matplotlib code that plots the C-alpha trace (Angstrom):
import matplotlib.pyplot as plt

x = [129.5, 131.0, 128.6, 128.9, 127.8, 124.9, 123.8, 123.9, 121.9, 119.3, 119.0, 118.7, 116.3, 114.4, 114.3, 110.9, 112.2, 115.5, 113.9, 111.2, 113.8, 116.1, 113.5, 111.8, 115.1, 116.2, 112.7, 112.7, 116.3, 115.4, 112.6, 114.9, 117.6, 114.9, 113.8, 117.4, 118.1, 114.9, 115.8, 119.3, 117.8, 115.6, 118.7, 120.6, 117.7, 117.3, 121.1, 121.0, 117.9, 119.7, 123.0, 125.0, 127.8, 127.0, 129.4, 128.7, 131.3, 129.2, 126.1, 124.4, 126.3, 123.6, 123.1, 119.5, 117.4, 114.6, 112.0, 113.2, 111.9, 108.4, 108.2, 104.7, 105.8, 108.8, 106.6, 104.3, 107.2, 108.5, 105.1, 104.7, 108.3, 108.4, 104.8, 103.5, 106.0, 108.8, 106.7, 104.8, 108.2, 109.5, 106.5, 106.5, 110.2, 109.9, 107.0, 108.6, 111.7, 109.8, 107.7, 110.5, 113.8, 117.2, 118.8, 118.0, 117.0, 113.4, 113.2, 114.8, 112.5, 109.4, 110.3, 110.9, 107.6, 105.7, 107.5, 106.9, 103.4, 101.8, 103.3, 104.2, 100.7, 99.0, 102.1, 101.9, 98.1, 98.9, 101.6, 99.4, 96.2, 98.0, 99.8, 96.5, 94.9, 97.6, 97.4, 93.8, 92.1, 88.5, 87.4, 86.0, 89.3, 91.7, 92.2, 92.4, 96.3, 96.7, 94.4, 96.4, 99.8, 99.5, 100.4, 103.4, 104.7, 104.3, 105.9, 108.9, 109.1, 109.5, 112.4, 114.0, 113.1, 113.4, 117.1, 117.6, 115.5, 117.1, 120.4, 118.4, 117.0, 120.1, 122.9, 121.5, 121.1, 117.5, 118.2, 119.5, 116.8, 114.8, 118.0, 119.3, 115.8, 115.9, 119.3, 117.9, 114.8, 116.8, 117.3, 113.8, 112.0, 113.9, 112.1, 108.9, 109.1, 109.4, 106.3, 104.5, 105.3, 104.1, 100.8, 97.7, 96.3, 92.4, 90.6, 88.6, 91.9, 93.2, 90.1, 90.5, 94.1]
y = [81.4, 80.8, 81.0, 77.3, 76.5, 79.0, 77.5, 73.9, 75.2, 76.7, 73.6, 71.4, 73.5, 75.5, 73.1, 74.4, 78.1, 77.1, 75.1, 77.6, 80.5, 78.5, 77.3, 80.8, 82.6, 80.3, 80.5, 84.3, 84.4, 82.4, 84.8, 87.7, 86.3, 85.7, 89.3, 90.6, 88.6, 89.8, 93.4, 92.9, 91.4, 94.5, 96.8, 94.9, 95.1, 98.8, 99.4, 97.5, 99.7, 102.9, 101.6, 102.2, 99.8, 96.8, 94.8, 91.3, 89.8, 90.5, 88.5, 91.4, 94.6, 97.1, 98.8, 98.0, 99.9, 98.7, 100.3, 98.1, 95.0, 93.7, 93.8, 92.5, 89.3, 88.9, 89.4, 86.6, 84.2, 85.1, 84.4, 81.1, 80.0, 81.1, 80.5, 77.7, 75.5, 75.7, 74.5, 71.9, 70.4, 70.4, 68.4, 66.1, 65.0, 64.6, 62.3, 60.4, 59.9, 58.4, 56.2, 54.8, 54.6, 53.7, 54.0, 50.4, 50.4, 49.6, 52.3, 54.9, 54.0, 54.1, 57.5, 58.6, 57.6, 59.0, 62.3, 62.6, 61.2, 62.0, 65.4, 66.9, 67.1, 68.9, 71.2, 72.1, 72.9, 74.9, 77.0, 78.1, 78.6, 80.5, 82.6, 83.4, 84.3, 86.6, 88.2, 89.1, 86.8, 86.0, 82.8, 81.2, 81.8, 80.5, 77.1, 78.4, 78.8, 75.4, 73.5, 75.0, 74.3, 71.4, 68.5, 70.3, 71.4, 68.0, 66.2, 68.7, 68.1, 64.4, 64.9, 67.3, 66.0, 62.2, 62.2, 65.0, 63.3, 59.9, 61.6, 63.2, 60.0, 58.0, 60.4, 63.5, 63.4, 63.9, 67.2, 68.8, 67.3, 70.6, 72.6, 70.3, 70.5, 74.4, 74.5, 72.2, 74.4, 77.4, 75.7, 74.3, 77.7, 79.1, 76.5, 77.1, 80.8, 80.4, 78.1, 80.7, 83.4, 81.4, 83.0, 80.8, 80.1, 80.3, 77.2, 79.2, 80.1, 76.5, 75.3, 77.8, 76.6]
z = [100.6, 97.0, 94.0, 93.3, 96.9, 96.7, 93.4, 94.9, 97.9, 95.6, 93.5, 96.7, 98.8, 96.1, 93.2, 91.9, 92.0, 90.4, 87.6, 86.8, 86.7, 84.5, 82.1, 82.0, 81.4, 78.5, 77.0, 77.1, 75.8, 72.7, 71.8, 72.5, 70.1, 67.5, 67.8, 67.6, 64.5, 62.8, 63.7, 62.3, 59.1, 58.7, 59.2, 56.5, 54.2, 54.8, 54.2, 50.9, 49.9, 50.9, 49.5, 52.8, 53.7, 55.9, 58.1, 57.0, 59.3, 62.5, 63.3, 65.0, 63.9, 64.8, 68.2, 69.1, 71.5, 73.7, 71.6, 68.6, 70.5, 70.8, 74.6, 75.0, 73.2, 75.3, 78.4, 77.2, 76.7, 80.1, 81.7, 79.9, 80.7, 84.4, 85.6, 83.3, 81.5, 84.2, 87.2, 85.0, 83.9, 87.4, 88.7, 85.7, 85.9, 89.7, 89.2, 86.2, 88.1, 91.2, 89.0, 86.8, 88.7, 87.0, 83.5, 82.2, 78.5, 79.3, 81.8, 79.5, 76.7, 78.9, 80.1, 76.6, 75.4, 78.3, 78.0, 74.2, 73.9, 77.4, 78.3, 74.9, 73.2, 76.1, 76.4, 72.8, 73.3, 76.4, 74.6, 71.7, 73.8, 76.5, 74.0, 72.3, 75.6, 76.5, 73.1, 73.9, 71.4, 72.0, 73.9, 70.8, 68.9, 71.5, 69.8, 66.2, 66.0, 67.9, 65.5, 62.5, 63.8, 66.2, 63.9, 62.4, 65.8, 67.4, 64.5, 64.7, 68.5, 67.9, 65.6, 68.1, 71.6, 71.2, 70.8, 73.4, 76.0, 75.4, 76.6, 79.4, 80.9, 80.3, 81.5, 83.3, 87.2, 88.2, 90.0, 86.8, 84.6, 84.1, 83.7, 81.0, 79.3, 79.7, 77.7, 75.0, 75.0, 74.0, 70.7, 70.6, 71.3, 68.3, 66.3, 68.2, 67.7, 63.9, 64.0, 66.1, 63.6, 60.6, 59.5, 59.6, 56.2, 56.3, 55.3, 52.6, 51.0, 51.1, 49.3, 46.5, 45.7]

ax = plt.figure().add_subplot(projection="3d")
ax.plot(x, y, z, "-o")
ax.set_aspect("equal")
plt.show()
């Protein structure tokens, strides 16, 4: 059996597995890319400090080792992508396509609004709270980061996802829906990783400014 036939068979008979693996892989890959970029920037800064030559023509000129990476963080993104977001998105788009069939403008707009304003808010909450839980934060502190970053994250998601999902619901076949979102998520997660790394400014500190 050729690779293309095998891939088609997996998509057809194991769509949940395929979608979860695809989404989780792109999600983890985006965080891996972020970490690689940050390691590279540190190496460049160290080279400048030590006055050693740097090859600025290469995006990632250094040879990185596994110990250079924050493996627990990668593991958290893998867990979220494979076991939480992937299955949720698979079920959501399966339901959405059954409820609203076709590509008429009214149907596309309905799907777009449902996706952005019904699914996205709880998904943003799930992302921050699950990450906090996997980071070992206390139960009473699980919502702290979400409260601090929810509005900015949701507003950014509207700017990014509304045009992306318009194309999704208008042109992409239902069986490739999560795969398309997975590829788009590779770009989105880079934004999300940046928002995740942004320090939380304590309320007391804000009041003193």
